[in-house]
N, C-alpha and C positions, 0 to 999 in steps of 0.2 A: 610523485607517489610517496605516501607517508606510511612507513612501517614501524611498528614498535616491536623490535626483534625480541626483547625480553618477554614479551607476552604473545609471541607468535602462536596462533591457533593452528592445529594440524590441518584443518580444512583450507586455510589460506593457500598453502603451497599446492594442494590438490587442485584448487580452483585456478591458480596461476598456470599450472601445468596443462590444464584442460582448455582454458580460455585465453591465455596469454594476455595481450593488450586489452582484452575485454574486461579485465579486472583493473579498475581505475585507481582504487585506493584500498588499503586495509589499515585498520587501527584497533587499538584496545584501550579502554578507559575504565578503570576500576573493575576489571574483569568482564566488561561488556565488549564482546568481539564483533566488529563490524566490517563488512566487505561492501564496497561500492562497485557496482557492476554497470557496464555500459547498457543502454536500453536494448541494443541489438542482441545482447547475451543474457538479459535478465531472466526470461522464462527458462532458457536452457540451464542457467545456473541454479535456479530454484529446483528444477527437475533433477539435476545432477546431485544436489545436496540431499534430496529425498531418496534417490535410487542407489547411490553409491553405498556399498556395504559398510565402509569405514565411517561414513558421515551419518547416514540414516536419520536425517531430520524429517521425521514422519508426522509432525504436528505443527500446524500454523497457529501460533498464539494470537497474532494480531497483524493487521495490515492497515496502514494509515498514510495520510498525505501530509505534506509540509509545503508552505509557501515561503521561500527564502528571499522575498522581495527586499525586505529591510536589511538583509545581510549584504546586499549589493553583489550577489554572486550569480553567475550564470552557469548552467541553466537555473531558471527560477524555481521550478517545482521538483519535489522529491517524493518518491514512493518508498515507504519503509515497511519491510516485512520481518516479523520476528518468528523464527523457527526454533523448534525444540526437538531434541532426540530423546525419545522415551527409553531407548536402550542404554544410552550413556548418560542420561540426566545432564544434558548439555544444551546450551542455547547459542544461537548466532543471529545476528541482525544483517539483513541484506537490503541495500539501498540501491535505487536507480534514479537517474535524473533525466526525464524526457527532454529531448533536445529542443523542441519547438515550444517556445514560451507562449505563443499566441494560441496554439492548438495542441496542448500536451497530450501525448498518448503513449502507452506501453502495452505490451501483450498481456492478456488476461491469464491468470494462473488457476482459474476455477477448475480446469480439467486435471490439474495436478493436486490441488488442495480445494475440494468443494466448499470448504468453510470460508473461502475468500469471496464467495458470491456477494453477500450483503456488504462486506467491507469495501469491495471495489465499487459497488454502487454508491456507498456513502462518500468515498473519495471523489467520485465523479460529481455527485450532487453538491458537495461542499467546496471543492477546489477546481472542478472542471477538468480533471485528468481523465481522459477516456481510456478504457481498457478494451483494446482490439480483440475481438473474438469472444467477448462476454456474451452469455446466452440471453441476458435481459437487461441491457444497459439503459435503465431509466431511473428517474428520481426515486429516492426512497424516504427522505426526510422532508423535503420541501414539496409543495404542490406543483403539478405539471406546468402551470402558468407562471411560476416564479421565474424572474429574469435575473440571470447571473449566478454566481457561486459565492455564498456569504462568508466563507472562511478565507477568501483571498484577501491579502493585506490591503489591496487597493479598492475593495468593495466599499461603496459609500454608505456610511453608517445611517444616514437619514434618508436613504433611497425609498421612495414610495413604490410599492408593488401593486400589480393589478389585483383588484378585489374580485373574489370569486363568490358566487352565490352559495349560500348555505344549502347543504344537502339534507333532506329529511332523514331522521333516524327512525327505523321501523319500530323499534322497541326502546322507549326512553326510560324504562325501569332499570335499576341496577341489576346486574347479573345475580342469579340465585346461587351461582357457584360459590360465592364468598359468604353467603348467609345461610347455608344449610348446616 
């Protein structure tokens, strides 16, 4: 466990008290406070950070994925959530690392932060990390027939994908919305 005591964030101790060994690591770098949570406690930790009166992280700024293949670290994948407290003008980063590299999955947080909906779908589409309990876990950027997840570090750059038939567009004129 890595702790930077001189930059200890008040939420770190609250999370340790609540989740114990579920808090894998905490650190701060240039004022960016990060807590790494086990996948088993990920959703609970995000909910706790939102609902606890002293924390109050009520806004999800971003949710992203990371493939750590070239870092030679296990687990391979990481889900990164950036939370913001509008009451205290404070930010915190929550990370979790799905244990199964072959079929990475973590709980969806859409019911806690609805704005996570599309971001979770993007992480699924690009990295292959599935979000259990997501209301609509399907591709968002790639077409349905696309094979694989293109932001994985081992995705073959020259891989040929199945061609799909062009779909007709009903109205091929530019939208008048921009020209009125």
